[in-house]
PQR file with spaces between the fields and no chain letter, atoms N, CA, C, O and H, PARSE charges and radii, in Angstrom:
ATOM       1  N    MET     1      -0.486  -29.514    3.552 -0.4000 1.5000
ATOM       2  CA   MET     1      -1.319  -28.926    2.530 -0.0000 2.0000
ATOM       3  C    MET     1      -0.646  -27.647    2.020  0.5500 1.7000
ATOM       4  O    MET     1      -0.228  -26.806    2.815 -0.5500 1.4000
ATOM       5  N    ALA     2      -0.544  -27.503    0.718 -0.4000 1.5000
ATOM       6  CA   ALA     2       0.117  -26.346    0.124 -0.0000 2.0000
ATOM       7  C    ALA     2      -0.800  -25.131    0.161  0.5500 1.7000
ATOM       8  O    ALA     2      -2.011  -25.243   -0.030 -0.5500 1.4000
ATOM       9  H    ALA     2      -0.884  -28.186    0.072  0.4000 1.0000
ATOM      10  N    ALA     3      -0.212  -23.990    0.407 -0.4000 1.5000
ATOM      11  CA   ALA     3      -0.971  -22.737    0.428 -0.0000 2.0000
ATOM      12  C    ALA     3      -1.267  -22.328   -1.010  0.5500 1.7000
ATOM      13  O    ALA     3      -0.430  -22.481   -1.900 -0.5500 1.4000
ATOM      14  H    ALA     3       0.772  -23.899    0.563  0.4000 1.0000
ATOM      15  N    THR     4      -2.458  -21.810   -1.217 -0.4000 1.5000
ATOM      16  CA   THR     4      -2.806  -21.339   -2.560 -0.0000 2.0000
ATOM      17  C    THR     4      -2.402  -19.888   -2.703  0.5500 1.7000
ATOM      18  O    THR     4      -2.493  -19.106   -1.756 -0.5500 1.4000
ATOM      19  H    THR     4      -3.137  -21.686   -0.494  0.4000 1.0000
ATOM      20  N    ALA     5      -1.959  -19.540   -3.883 -0.4000 1.5000
ATOM      21  CA   ALA     5      -1.542  -18.165   -4.145 -0.0000 2.0000
ATOM      22  C    ALA     5      -2.772  -17.289   -4.314  0.5500 1.7000
ATOM      23  O    ALA     5      -3.793  -17.718   -4.852 -0.5500 1.4000
ATOM      24  H    ALA     5      -1.884  -20.175   -4.652  0.4000 1.0000
ATOM      25  N    VAL     6      -2.656  -16.068   -3.849 -0.4000 1.5000
ATOM      26  CA   VAL     6      -3.704  -15.067   -3.978 -0.0000 2.0000
ATOM      27  C    VAL     6      -3.089  -13.917   -4.758  0.5500 1.7000
ATOM      28  O    VAL     6      -1.961  -13.510   -4.480 -0.5500 1.4000
ATOM      29  H    VAL     6      -1.827  -15.719   -3.412  0.4000 1.0000
ATOM      30  N    PHE     7      -3.819  -13.392   -5.729 -0.4000 1.5000
ATOM      31  CA   PHE     7      -3.310  -12.299   -6.552 -0.0000 2.0000
ATOM      32  C    PHE     7      -4.249  -11.105   -6.476  0.5500 1.7000
ATOM      33  O    PHE     7      -5.464  -11.262   -6.361 -0.5500 1.4000
ATOM      34  H    PHE     7      -4.735  -13.723   -5.955  0.4000 1.0000
ATOM      35  N    ALA     8      -3.675   -9.917   -6.540 -0.4000 1.5000
ATOM      36  CA   ALA     8      -4.452   -8.677   -6.579 -0.0000 2.0000
ATOM      37  C    ALA     8      -3.673   -7.662   -7.394  0.5500 1.7000
ATOM      38  O    ALA     8      -2.444   -7.633   -7.338 -0.5500 1.4000
ATOM      39  H    ALA     8      -2.687   -9.789   -6.633  0.4000 1.0000
ATOM      40  N    PRO     9      -4.383   -6.822   -8.160 -0.5600 1.5000
ATOM      41  CA   PRO     9      -3.675   -5.816   -8.949  0.2800 2.0000
ATOM      42  C    PRO     9      -3.227   -4.631   -8.098  0.5500 1.7000
ATOM      43  O    PRO     9      -3.931   -4.209   -7.181 -0.5500 1.4000
ATOM      44  N    CYS    10      -2.061   -4.109   -8.411 -0.4000 1.5000
ATOM      45  CA   CYS    10      -1.561   -2.896   -7.756 -0.0000 2.0000
ATOM      46  C    CYS    10      -2.377   -1.717   -8.275  0.5500 1.7000
ATOM      47  O    CYS    10      -2.517   -1.570   -9.489 -0.5500 1.4000
ATOM      48  H    CYS    10      -1.489   -4.452   -9.157  0.4000 1.0000
ATOM      49  N    PRO    11      -2.926   -0.866   -7.392 -0.5600 1.5000
ATOM      50  CA   PRO    11      -3.702    0.282   -7.848  0.2800 2.0000
ATOM      51  C    PRO    11      -2.848    1.350   -8.521  0.5500 1.7000
ATOM      52  O    PRO    11      -3.381    2.245   -9.177 -0.5500 1.4000
ATOM      53  N    ASP    12      -1.536    1.267   -8.366 -0.4000 1.5000
ATOM      54  CA   ASP    12      -0.648    2.271   -8.947 -0.0000 2.0000
ATOM      55  C    ASP    12      -0.189    1.883  -10.352  0.5500 1.7000
ATOM      56  O    ASP    12      -0.326    2.673  -11.286 -0.5500 1.4000
ATOM      57  H    ASP    12      -1.103    0.540   -7.834  0.4000 1.0000
ATOM      58  N    CYS    13       0.358    0.666  -10.509 -0.4000 1.5000
ATOM      59  CA   CYS    13       0.915    0.262  -11.804 -0.0000 2.0000
ATOM      60  C    CYS    13       0.070   -0.773  -12.534  0.5500 1.7000
ATOM      61  O    CYS    13       0.267   -0.995  -13.728 -0.5500 1.4000
ATOM      62  H    CYS    13       0.469    0.024   -9.750  0.4000 1.0000
ATOM      63  N    GLY    14      -0.877   -1.417  -11.831 -0.4000 1.5000
ATOM      64  CA   GLY    14      -1.762   -2.388  -12.466 -0.0000 2.0000
ATOM      65  C    GLY    14      -1.215   -3.798  -12.550  0.5500 1.7000
ATOM      66  O    GLY    14      -1.926   -4.701  -12.992 -0.5500 1.4000
ATOM      67  H    GLY    14      -1.037   -1.237  -10.860  0.4000 1.0000
ATOM      68  N    GLU    15       0.025   -4.017  -12.140 -0.4000 1.5000
ATOM      69  CA   GLU    15       0.608   -5.357  -12.177 -0.0000 2.0000
ATOM      70  C    GLU    15      -0.053   -6.252  -11.128  0.5500 1.7000
ATOM      71  O    GLU    15      -0.429   -5.788  -10.052 -0.5500 1.4000
ATOM      72  H    GLU    15       0.603   -3.283  -11.781  0.4000 1.0000
ATOM      73  N    GLU    16      -0.189   -7.538  -11.455 -0.4000 1.5000
ATOM      74  CA   GLU    16      -0.747   -8.510  -10.513 -0.0000 2.0000
ATOM      75  C    GLU    16       0.319   -8.870   -9.480  0.5500 1.7000
ATOM      76  O    GLU    16       1.421   -9.292   -9.831 -0.5500 1.4000
ATOM      77  H    GLU    16       0.117   -7.915  -12.329  0.4000 1.0000
ATOM      78  N    ILE    17      -0.017   -8.699   -8.219 -0.4000 1.5000
ATOM      79  CA   ILE    17       0.907   -8.994   -7.129 -0.0000 2.0000
ATOM      80  C    ILE    17       0.493  -10.306   -6.482  0.5500 1.7000
ATOM      81  O    ILE    17      -0.675  -10.493   -6.142 -0.5500 1.4000
ATOM      82  H    ILE    17      -0.912   -8.355   -7.933  0.4000 1.0000
ATOM      83  N    GLU    18       1.444  -11.211   -6.313 -0.4000 1.5000
ATOM      84  CA   GLU    18       1.168  -12.471   -5.630 -0.0000 2.0000
ATOM      85  C    GLU    18       1.279  -12.236   -4.130  0.5500 1.7000
ATOM      86  O    GLU    18       2.293  -11.740   -3.641 -0.5500 1.4000
ATOM      87  H    GLU    18       2.393  -11.059   -6.589  0.4000 1.0000
ATOM      88  N    LEU    19       0.231  -12.596   -3.412 -0.4000 1.5000
ATOM      89  CA   LEU    19       0.171  -12.398   -1.966 -0.0000 2.0000
ATOM      90  C    LEU    19       0.138  -13.743   -1.261  0.5500 1.7000
ATOM      91  O    LEU    19      -0.146  -14.765   -1.887 -0.5500 1.4000
ATOM      92  H    LEU    19      -0.593  -13.000   -3.809  0.4000 1.0000
ATOM      93  N    TRP    20       0.424  -13.753    0.023 -0.4000 1.5000
ATOM      94  CA   TRP    20       0.374  -14.959    0.819 -0.0000 2.0000
ATOM      95  C    TRP    20      -1.088  -15.298    1.109  0.5500 1.7000
ATOM      96  O    TRP    20      -1.923  -14.397    1.194 -0.5500 1.4000
ATOM      97  H    TRP    20       0.655  -12.923    0.531  0.4000 1.0000
ATOM      98  N    SER    21      -1.397  -16.549    1.258 -0.4000 1.5000
ATOM      99  CA   SER    21      -2.783  -16.988    1.409 -0.0000 2.0000
ATOM     100  C    SER    21      -3.395  -16.592    2.755  0.5500 1.7000
ATOM     101  O    SER    21      -4.619  -16.558    2.874 -0.5500 1.4000
ATOM     102  H    SER    21      -0.718  -17.281    1.189  0.4000 1.0000
ATOM     103  N    GLN    22      -2.600  -16.299    3.746 -0.4000 1.5000
ATOM     104  CA   GLN    22      -3.109  -15.941    5.066 -0.0000 2.0000
ATOM     105  C    GLN    22      -3.151  -14.432    5.269  0.5500 1.7000
ATOM     106  O    GLN    22      -3.057  -13.961    6.402 -0.5500 1.4000
ATOM     107  H    GLN    22      -1.605  -16.327    3.649  0.4000 1.0000
ATOM     108  N    ILE    23      -3.289  -13.676    4.198 -0.4000 1.5000
ATOM     109  CA   ILE    23      -3.295  -12.217    4.270 -0.0000 2.0000
ATOM     110  C    ILE    23      -4.513  -11.726    5.050  0.5500 1.7000
ATOM     111  O    ILE    23      -5.558  -12.376    5.048 -0.5500 1.4000
ATOM     112  H    ILE    23      -3.365  -14.059    3.278  0.4000 1.0000
ATOM     113  N    LYS    24      -4.378  -10.590    5.711 -0.4000 1.5000
ATOM     114  CA   LYS    24      -5.451  -10.025    6.523 -0.0000 2.0000
ATOM     115  C    LYS    24      -5.680   -8.568    6.136  0.5500 1.7000
ATOM     116  O    LYS    24      -4.771   -7.886    5.662 -0.5500 1.4000
ATOM     117  H    LYS    24      -3.528  -10.063    5.713  0.4000 1.0000
ATOM     118  N    VAL    25      -6.899   -8.109    6.343 -0.4000 1.5000
ATOM     119  CA   VAL    25      -7.225   -6.701    6.103 -0.0000 2.0000
ATOM     120  C    VAL    25      -6.353   -5.839    7.011  0.5500 1.7000
ATOM     121  O    VAL    25      -6.180   -6.143    8.191 -0.5500 1.4000
ATOM     122  H    VAL    25      -7.637   -8.663    6.728  0.4000 1.0000
ATOM     123  N    GLY    26      -5.817   -4.784    6.462 -0.4000 1.5000
ATOM     124  CA   GLY    26      -4.967   -3.873    7.224 -0.0000 2.0000
ATOM     125  C    GLY    26      -3.487   -4.136    7.067  0.5500 1.7000
ATOM     126  O    GLY    26      -2.670   -3.299    7.450 -0.5500 1.4000
ATOM     127  H    GLY    26      -5.957   -4.536    5.504  0.4000 1.0000
ATOM     128  N    GLU    27      -3.117   -5.293    6.508 -0.4000 1.5000
ATOM     129  CA   GLU    27      -1.694   -5.572    6.316 -0.0000 2.0000
ATOM     130  C    GLU    27      -1.137   -4.660    5.238  0.5500 1.7000
ATOM     131  O    GLU    27      -1.811   -4.369    4.249 -0.5500 1.4000
ATOM     132  H    GLU    27      -3.781   -5.973    6.197  0.4000 1.0000
ATOM     133  N    GLU    28       0.078   -4.216    5.430 -0.4000 1.5000
ATOM     134  CA   GLU    28       0.732   -3.325    4.478 -0.0000 2.0000
ATOM     135  C    GLU    28       1.833   -4.077    3.747  0.5500 1.7000
ATOM     136  O    GLU    28       2.463   -4.982    4.295 -0.5500 1.4000
ATOM     137  H    GLU    28       0.625   -4.452    6.233  0.4000 1.0000
ATOM     138  N    LEU    29       2.051   -3.679    2.492 -0.4000 1.5000
ATOM     139  CA   LEU    29       3.076   -4.294    1.671 -0.0000 2.0000
ATOM     140  C    LEU    29       3.567   -3.283    0.647  0.5500 1.7000
ATOM     141  O    LEU    29       2.963   -2.228    0.457 -0.5500 1.4000
ATOM     142  H    LEU    29       1.540   -2.944    2.047  0.4000 1.0000
ATOM     143  N    THR    30       4.657   -3.616   -0.002 -0.4000 1.5000
ATOM     144  CA   THR    30       5.222   -2.766   -1.049 -0.0000 2.0000
ATOM     145  C    THR    30       5.111   -3.509   -2.364  0.5500 1.7000
ATOM     146  O    THR    30       5.460   -4.687   -2.450 -0.5500 1.4000
ATOM     147  H    THR    30       5.148   -4.473    0.152  0.4000 1.0000
ATOM     148  N    CYS    31       4.621   -2.820   -3.396 -0.4000 1.5000
ATOM     149  CA   CYS    31       4.516   -3.427   -4.718 -0.0000 2.0000
ATOM     150  C    CYS    31       5.924   -3.745   -5.213  0.5500 1.7000
ATOM     151  O    CYS    31       6.786   -2.866   -5.210 -0.5500 1.4000
ATOM     152  H    CYS    31       4.338   -1.864   -3.326  0.4000 1.0000
ATOM     153  N    PRO    32       6.173   -4.981   -5.639 -0.5600 1.5000
ATOM     154  CA   PRO    32       7.513   -5.331   -6.122  0.2800 2.0000
ATOM     155  C    PRO    32       7.837   -4.722   -7.485  0.5500 1.7000
ATOM     156  O    PRO    32       8.990   -4.749   -7.914 -0.5500 1.4000
ATOM     157  N    TYR    33       6.842   -4.180   -8.160 -0.4000 1.5000
ATOM     158  CA   TYR    33       7.046   -3.626   -9.497 -0.0000 2.0000
ATOM     159  C    TYR    33       7.287   -2.112   -9.476  0.5500 1.7000
ATOM     160  O    TYR    33       8.199   -1.617  -10.138 -0.5500 1.4000
ATOM     161  H    TYR    33       5.905   -4.158   -7.811  0.4000 1.0000
ATOM     162  N    CYS    34       6.463   -1.375   -8.708 -0.4000 1.5000
ATOM     163  CA   CYS    34       6.589    0.093   -8.723 -0.0000 2.0000
ATOM     164  C    CYS    34       6.942    0.671   -7.351  0.5500 1.7000
ATOM     165  O    CYS    34       7.116    1.882   -7.214 -0.5500 1.4000
ATOM     166  H    CYS    34       5.722   -1.777   -8.170  0.4000 1.0000
ATOM     167  N    GLU    35       7.050   -0.190   -6.336 -0.4000 1.5000
ATOM     168  CA   GLU    35       7.422    0.185   -4.972 -0.0000 2.0000
ATOM     169  C    GLU    35       6.395    1.076   -4.265  0.5500 1.7000
ATOM     170  O    GLU    35       6.742    1.784   -3.320 -0.5500 1.4000
ATOM     171  H    GLU    35       6.909   -1.174   -6.447  0.4000 1.0000
ATOM     172  N    ALA    36       5.136    1.047   -4.714 -0.4000 1.5000
ATOM     173  CA   ALA    36       4.075    1.783   -4.029 -0.0000 2.0000
ATOM     174  C    ALA    36       3.792    1.123   -2.684  0.5500 1.7000
ATOM     175  O    ALA    36       3.802   -0.103   -2.570 -0.5500 1.4000
ATOM     176  H    ALA    36       4.854    0.471   -5.481  0.4000 1.0000
ATOM     177  N    GLU    37       3.543    1.939   -1.675 -0.4000 1.5000
ATOM     178  CA   GLU    37       3.185    1.436   -0.349 -0.0000 2.0000
ATOM     179  C    GLU    37       1.681    1.145   -0.371  0.5500 1.7000
ATOM     180  O    GLU    37       0.874    2.050   -0.585 -0.5500 1.4000
ATOM     181  H    GLU    37       3.535    2.934   -1.767  0.4000 1.0000
ATOM     182  N    LEU    38       1.305   -0.128   -0.147 -0.4000 1.5000
ATOM     183  CA   LEU    38      -0.077   -0.553   -0.283 -0.0000 2.0000
ATOM     184  C    LEU    38      -0.606   -1.174    1.003  0.5500 1.7000
ATOM     185  O    LEU    38       0.155   -1.567    1.887 -0.5500 1.4000
ATOM     186  H    LEU    38       1.960   -0.863    0.026  0.4000 1.0000
ATOM     187  N    GLU    39      -1.932   -1.252    1.081 -0.4000 1.5000
ATOM     188  CA   GLU    39      -2.608   -1.850    2.226 -0.0000 2.0000
ATOM     189  C    GLU    39      -3.756   -2.719    1.716  0.5500 1.7000
ATOM     190  O    GLU    39      -4.437   -2.355    0.758 -0.5500 1.4000
ATOM     191  H    GLU    39      -2.550   -0.933    0.363  0.4000 1.0000
ATOM     192  N    VAL    40      -3.968   -3.871    2.361 -0.4000 1.5000
ATOM     193  CA   VAL    40      -5.085   -4.748    2.013 -0.0000 2.0000
ATOM     194  C    VAL    40      -6.347   -4.131    2.609  0.5500 1.7000
ATOM     195  O    VAL    40      -6.427   -3.919    3.819 -0.5500 1.4000
ATOM     196  H    VAL    40      -3.414   -4.167    3.140  0.4000 1.0000
ATOM     197  N    ILE    41      -7.344   -3.840    1.750 -0.4000 1.5000
ATOM     198  CA   ILE    41      -8.573   -3.224    2.250 -0.0000 2.0000
ATOM     199  C    ILE    41      -9.775   -4.156    2.153  0.5500 1.7000
ATOM     200  O    ILE    41     -10.831   -3.859    2.713 -0.5500 1.4000
ATOM     201  H    ILE    41      -7.280   -4.012    0.767  0.4000 1.0000
ATOM     202  N    SER    42      -9.629   -5.289    1.445 -0.4000 1.5000
ATOM     203  CA   SER    42     -10.729   -6.235    1.298 -0.0000 2.0000
ATOM     204  C    SER    42     -10.164   -7.621    1.030  0.5500 1.7000
ATOM     205  O    SER    42      -9.103   -7.757    0.420 -0.5500 1.4000
ATOM     206  H    SER    42      -8.771   -5.530    0.990  0.4000 1.0000
ATOM     207  N    LEU    43     -10.874   -8.655    1.486 -0.4000 1.5000
ATOM     208  CA   LEU    43     -10.429  -10.024    1.253 -0.0000 2.0000
ATOM     209  C    LEU    43     -11.262  -10.776    0.233  0.5500 1.7000
ATOM     210  O    LEU    43     -10.774  -11.737   -0.360 -0.5500 1.4000
ATOM     211  H    LEU    43     -11.736   -8.544    1.982  0.4000 1.0000
ATOM     212  N    ASP    44     -12.495  -10.374    0.012 -0.4000 1.5000
ATOM     213  CA   ASP    44     -13.370  -11.112   -0.897 -0.0000 2.0000
ATOM     214  C    ASP    44     -14.111  -10.164   -1.807  0.5500 1.7000
ATOM     215  O    ASP    44     -15.244   -9.789   -1.502 -0.5500 1.4000
ATOM     216  H    ASP    44     -12.893   -9.593    0.494  0.4000 1.0000
ATOM     217  N    PRO    45     -13.518   -9.765   -2.909 -0.5600 1.5000
ATOM     218  CA   PRO    45     -12.215  -10.170   -3.449  0.2800 2.0000
ATOM     219  C    PRO    45     -11.077   -9.415   -2.779  0.5500 1.7000
ATOM     220  O    PRO    45     -11.287   -8.382   -2.142 -0.5500 1.4000
ATOM     221  N    VAL    46      -9.871   -9.945   -2.931 -0.4000 1.5000
ATOM     222  CA   VAL    46      -8.701   -9.272   -2.369 -0.0000 2.0000
ATOM     223  C    VAL    46      -8.512   -7.965   -3.122  0.5500 1.7000
ATOM     224  O    VAL    46      -8.440   -7.946   -4.351 -0.5500 1.4000
ATOM     225  H    VAL    46      -9.701  -10.784   -3.448  0.4000 1.0000
ATOM     226  N    GLU    47      -8.432   -6.866   -2.367 -0.4000 1.5000
ATOM     227  CA   GLU    47      -8.284   -5.546   -2.965 -0.0000 2.0000
ATOM     228  C    GLU    47      -7.213   -4.763   -2.215  0.5500 1.7000
ATOM     229  O    GLU    47      -7.151   -4.780   -0.986 -0.5500 1.4000
ATOM     230  H    GLU    47      -8.491   -6.881   -1.369  0.4000 1.0000
ATOM     231  N    LEU    48      -6.380   -4.083   -2.979 -0.4000 1.5000
ATOM     232  CA   LEU    48      -5.307   -3.263   -2.419 -0.0000 2.0000
ATOM     233  C    LEU    48      -5.593   -1.797   -2.695  0.5500 1.7000
ATOM     234  O    LEU    48      -6.220   -1.452   -3.696 -0.5500 1.4000
ATOM     235  H    LEU    48      -6.431   -4.069   -3.978  0.4000 1.0000
ATOM     236  N    ASP    49      -5.127   -0.940   -1.797 -0.4000 1.5000
ATOM     237  CA   ASP    49      -5.217    0.499   -1.988 -0.0000 2.0000
ATOM     238  C    ASP    49      -3.924    1.096   -1.451  0.5500 1.7000
ATOM     239  O    ASP    49      -3.153    0.415   -0.776 -0.5500 1.4000
ATOM     240  H    ASP    49      -4.618   -1.220   -0.984  0.4000 1.0000
ATOM     241  N    TRP    50      -3.691    2.367   -1.753 -0.4000 1.5000
ATOM     242  CA   TRP    50      -2.486    3.023   -1.255 -0.0000 2.0000
ATOM     243  C    TRP    50      -2.558    3.120    0.260  0.5500 1.7000
ATOM     244  O    TRP    50      -3.597    3.471    0.819 -0.5500 1.4000
ATOM     245  H    TRP    50      -4.317    2.920   -2.301  0.4000 1.0000
ATOM     246  N    ALA    51      -1.455    2.808    0.917 -0.4000 1.5000
ATOM     247  CA   ALA    51      -1.380    2.896    2.378 -0.0000 2.0000
ATOM     248  C    ALA    51      -1.222    4.354    2.779  0.5500 1.7000
ATOM     249  O    ALA    51      -0.603    5.140    2.063 -0.5500 1.4000
ATOM     250  H    ALA    51      -0.611    2.523    0.463  0.4000 1.0000
ATOM     251  N    TYR    52      -1.784    4.706    3.920 -0.4000 1.5000
ATOM     252  CA   TYR    52      -1.623    6.061    4.443 -0.0000 2.0000
ATOM     253  C    TYR    52      -0.210    6.208    4.970  0.5500 1.7000
ATOM     254  O    TYR    52       0.238    5.419    5.802 -0.5500 1.4000
ATOM     255  H    TYR    52      -2.288    4.067    4.502  0.4000 1.0000
ATOM     256  N    VAL    53       0.482    7.211    4.489 -0.4000 1.5000
ATOM     257  CA   VAL    53       1.837    7.512    4.961 -0.0000 2.0000
ATOM     258  C    VAL    53       1.800    8.933    5.502  0.5500 1.7000
ATOM     259  O    VAL    53       1.680    9.885    4.730 -0.5500 1.4000
ATOM     260  H    VAL    53       0.118    7.852    3.813  0.4000 1.0000
ATOM     261  N    PRO    54       1.903    9.091    6.821 -0.5600 1.5000
ATOM     262  CA   PRO    54       1.862   10.443    7.381  0.2800 2.0000
ATOM     263  C    PRO    54       3.039   11.266    6.887  0.5500 1.7000
ATOM     264  O    PRO    54       4.124   10.726    6.672 -0.5500 1.4000
ATOM     265  N    PRO    55       2.842   12.566    6.704 -0.5600 1.5000
ATOM     266  CA   PRO    55       3.950   13.406    6.228  0.2800 2.0000
ATOM     267  C    PRO    55       5.078   13.449    7.251  0.5500 1.7000
ATOM     268  O    PRO    55       4.842   13.404    8.458 -0.5500 1.4000
ATOM     269  N    ALA    56       6.291   13.535    6.755 -0.4000 1.5000
ATOM     270  CA   ALA    56       7.449   13.643    7.638 -0.0000 2.0000
ATOM     271  C    ALA    56       7.397   14.982    8.358  0.5500 1.7000
ATOM     272  O    ALA    56       6.855   15.956    7.834 -0.5500 1.4000
ATOM     273  H    ALA    56       6.483   13.572    5.774  0.4000 1.0000
ATOM     274  N    GLU    57       7.955   15.027    9.547 -0.4000 1.5000
ATOM     275  CA   GLU    57       7.914   16.257   10.347 -0.0000 2.0000
ATOM     276  C    GLU    57       8.521   17.438    9.619  0.5500 1.7000
ATOM     277  O    GLU    57       7.972   18.539    9.653 -0.5500 1.4000
ATOM     278  H    GLU    57       8.395   14.236    9.972  0.4000 1.0000
ATOM     279  N    ASP    58       9.659   17.219    8.956 -0.4000 1.5000
ATOM     280  CA   ASP    58      10.309   18.341    8.290 -0.0000 2.0000
ATOM     281  C    ASP    58       9.513   18.814    7.069  0.5500 1.7000
ATOM     282  O    ASP    58       9.655   19.966    6.662 -0.5500 1.4000
ATOM     283  H    ASP    58      10.105   16.324    8.928  0.4000 1.0000
ATOM     284  N    GLU    59       8.680   17.950    6.476 -0.4000 1.5000
ATOM     285  CA   GLU    59       7.808   18.390    5.386 -0.0000 2.0000
ATOM     286  C    GLU    59       6.749   19.355    5.919  0.5500 1.7000
ATOM     287  O    GLU    59       6.438   20.360    5.280 -0.5500 1.4000
ATOM     288  H    GLU    59       8.565   17.013    6.808  0.4000 1.0000
ATOM     289  N    GLU    60       6.198   19.042    7.095 -0.4000 1.5000
ATOM     290  CA   GLU    60       5.199   19.926    7.706 -0.0000 2.0000
ATOM     291  C    GLU    60       5.836   21.272    8.051  0.5500 1.7000
ATOM     292  O    GLU    60       5.232   22.319    7.820 -0.5500 1.4000
ATOM     293  H    GLU    60       6.451   18.226    7.614  0.4000 1.0000
ATOM     294  N    ASP    61       7.053   21.248    8.605 -0.4000 1.5000
ATOM     295  CA   ASP    61       7.754   22.480    8.960 -0.0000 2.0000
ATOM     296  C    ASP    61       8.000   23.333    7.721  0.5500 1.7000
ATOM     297  O    ASP    61       7.877   24.556    7.774 -0.5500 1.4000
ATOM     298  H    ASP    61       7.543   20.397    8.793  0.4000 1.0000
ATOM     299  N    TRP    62       8.347   22.693    6.605 -0.4000 1.5000
ATOM     300  CA   TRP    62       8.607   23.402    5.372 -0.0000 2.0000
ATOM     301  C    TRP    62       7.356   24.142    4.912  0.5500 1.7000
ATOM     302  O    TRP    62       7.434   25.298    4.494 -0.5500 1.4000
ATOM     303  H    TRP    62       8.446   21.699    6.561  0.4000 1.0000
ATOM     304  N    ASP    63       6.186   23.470    4.990 -0.4000 1.5000
ATOM     305  CA   ASP    63       4.926   24.124    4.604 -0.0000 2.0000
ATOM     306  C    ASP    63       4.644   25.318    5.492  0.5500 1.7000
ATOM     307  O    ASP    63       4.212   26.363    5.005 -0.5500 1.4000
ATOM     308  H    ASP    63       6.123   22.532    5.329  0.4000 1.0000
ATOM     309  N    GLU    64       4.880   25.180    6.787 -0.4000 1.5000
ATOM     310  CA   GLU    64       4.603   26.278    7.719 -0.0000 2.0000
ATOM     311  C    GLU    64       5.542   27.450    7.458  0.5500 1.7000
ATOM     312  O    GLU    64       5.121   28.603    7.550 -0.5500 1.4000
ATOM     313  H    GLU    64       5.231   24.331    7.183  0.4000 1.0000
ATOM     314  N    GLU    65       6.809   27.179    7.134 -0.4000 1.5000
ATOM     315  CA   GLU    65       7.762   28.247    6.852 -0.0000 2.0000
ATOM     316  C    GLU    65       7.338   29.036    5.621  0.5500 1.7000
ATOM     317  O    GLU    65       7.466   30.260    5.595 -0.5500 1.4000
ATOM     318  H    GLU    65       7.151   26.243    7.060  0.4000 1.0000
ATOM     319  N    GLU    66       6.835   28.345    4.601 -0.4000 1.5000
ATOM     320  CA   GLU    66       6.393   29.025    3.393 -0.0000 2.0000
ATOM     321  C    GLU    66       5.190   29.922    3.669  0.5500 1.7000
ATOM     322  O    GLU    66       5.091   31.017    3.116 -0.5500 1.4000
ATOM     323  H    GLU    66       6.731   27.351    4.623  0.4000 1.0000
ATOM     324  N    GLU    67       4.267   29.457    4.532 -0.4000 1.5000
ATOM     325  CA   GLU    67       3.088   30.239    4.862 -0.0000 2.0000
ATOM     326  C    GLU    67       3.456   31.513    5.615  0.5500 1.7000
ATOM     327  O    GLU    67       2.797   32.543    5.470 -0.5500 1.4000
ATOM     328  H    GLU    67       4.347   28.567    4.981  0.4000 1.0000
ATOM     329  N    ASP    68       4.525   31.432    6.430 -0.4000 1.5000
ATOM     330  CA   ASP    68       4.955   32.591    7.225 -0.0000 2.0000
ATOM     331  C    ASP    68       5.557   33.691    6.341  0.5500 1.7000
ATOM     332  O    ASP    68       5.545   34.859    6.729 -0.5500 1.4000
ATOM     333  H    ASP    68       5.060   30.596    6.548  0.4000 1.0000
ATOM     334  N    GLN    69       6.066   33.348    5.197 -0.4000 1.5000
ATOM     335  CA   GLN    69       6.752   34.332    4.339 -0.0000 2.0000
ATOM     336  C    GLN    69       5.803   35.162    3.529  0.5500 1.7000
ATOM     337  O    GLN    69       6.236   36.026    2.766 -0.5500 1.4000
ATOM     338  H    GLN    69       6.076   32.399    4.882  0.4000 1.0000
């Protein structure tokens, strides 16, 4: 049996992204059009949102250095 395609719009660029039919809530992916890091937040209907990306350690250090000055 062939898998059916599932589509959802990218919240960043609005392009329709084709997803695999066995997608699950919490799965992360990258938009092939704008390279936004996304996460599946709903299945019915399929909805994508920006994935949480923790700040890099050196970014946090940079903020702290600026506050000290």
